[in-house]
C-alpha positions, 0 to 999 in steps of 0.5 A, a space after each residue: 079086917 082082912 083088906 086092912 091087914 092086907 093093906 098093912 102088909 103092902 110095902 111103900 111106893 119107895 120101896 117098891 121103887 127101890 125094889 124095881 131098881 134092884 132087880 134092874 141091877 141084878 140083871 145088868 151087872 154081870 155086864 151080859 147085855 153088853 158082851 151080847 152086843 159086843 159078839 153082836 158087832 163081832 159078828 157083823 165084822 165076819 159078814 162084812 166081806 160076804 155082804 160087799 161081795 153080794 152087791 158086788 155079784 148083783 152088778 153094783 160097781 160103784 163106792 170102789 173105796 169099800 172092799 178098802 175101807 172094810 180091810 181097815 175095819 177088820 184089822 182095827 176090830 181085831 186090834 182091840 177085840 181081845 182087849 173089849 173081850 178080856 175087859 168085860 169079865 174083869 169089869 163084872 168082877 170088880 162090881 161083885 163087891 158094890 152089889 153084894 152089899 147093896 144086896 145085903 142092904 136090900 134083903 136087910 129093908 125087905 123084912 121091914 120095908 116100912 123102916 126108912 132108915 133101911 131104905 135109905 141105907 139100900 138106896 145109897 148102896 144101890 146108887 153107889 152099884 149103879 154108879 159103879 156099873 155105869 162106869 164100867 160099862 162107859 169105860 168099855 164102851 169107848 174101847 170100841 164105839 168108834 170102831 162100831 161106828 164105822 161098822 153101823 156107817 157101813 151095814 147101813 151103805 151096804 143097805 141102801 145099795 141092795 136096796 138100789 139094786 132091788 129097784 133095779 132088778 123090779 124096774 118096768 124098762 131096760 137098761 142100756 146096754 153097759 149101764 149101771 144104776 148108781 143111785 135111786 131114791 123114792 120119790 114124787 114128780 111134781 108134774 104140772 096138770 095133774 096128780 103127782 105121780 110117785 115112783 123111783 128116781 134112777 141115776 145111772 152111769 147114763 141118764 136119770 130115769 123118773 119110773 112111775 111106781 105106785 097103787 092109783 085109782 084107789 077109792 078113799 085113798 084106801 081101796 082097790 086101784 090097780 099098780 101103776 109102774 112106767 116111765 115118766 121120762 129119761 133123760 140122758 145125763 149129757 142133756 143135763 144142765 143144771 140141778 138144784 136142790 132145795 129144802 121146801 115144806 115145814 121145817 124143811 123136810 122137803 127135799 126137792 130137786 130141780 132138774 134143767 135140762 138142755 134142747 133135745 131132751 123129753 123134758 127142759 124142765 122137771 120137779 122131783 121130791 126125793 123122799 125116804 131121808 135122801 138128801 137132795 144136796 147130796 144128789 144135786 
C-alpha cells in the first residue's frame, strides 16, 4: 500500500524533464556565468604584457610583432569593455519578466505534475524564456568574441614559446654563442636499423638539432628503464639543401619532415615525425 502511494506521488517523466530545465534556467537567467567569463577575459588582457615580458626576459628574440599585437588587443578591448560590462546587467534585467512567467507556470504545474495542460503551459513559458536568454547571450558575445579569439590565440602562442624555452633550458647540450632557439617540437626520428628514438627537434637561427629525450629499456613498455637524453644529430642551417613536408598515416595524421643535407653535414638525410599537433608544413 505504501509503495502504491509513493508511486502515485512520483512526478511523471515529462514533468521531471521540465523541472530540470527550470533549475538550469534559474541558474543561468542572471547571466552570472557570462559575466564571470568576461571578467576572466579582462584579466587575460591585463596579464598579456607581463607574459610577453616573461618570454623576452628568458631570451626569446623572435615574434617581434607580439608587443604591437598586444597593444592593439588592449586598445580594442578597452573600446568595448564598458559596453560589454553595461550590457550584461541590462540584458539580465530584461529577462526577469519572462523568467517570472516561467516560474509562475512551473509552480502552478508543480502542484499537479500529472496535469498535462499545466505541464504544456510551463513548457511553453520555459521555451520562451530560454530562447530570450540565448538571444541575450548571443548579442553580448557578438560584442567581444572577435577580440576574445585574438586574445586566446596570443595566449596559446605564448604558451608554445614558453614550452620551447623550457625544452631549451632542459637540453643536454650547450647552445652556441649568440644562438637563439626559434622552434622546438616533440618528435620521432626515423632511424634506419634501430628503434626510432623520441625526442625534441630544435630549430635555431644557426642549426637544426635532434635530441633524443625519452625513457628507454622499459620492461613490457611500462616498467623500469632509464632516461636517455643526448644529441642524435645536428646540422648547420647553411648545409640544409631541402626540407619536404608530408602528411602520412591514417587520415594524414602523421606530420613528416624529410631533410636533405649538403655534403659536410653529419647526416645526409633525416626523416622526422613532428608531434603534438605541430604542422610539418609550418616547419618546412
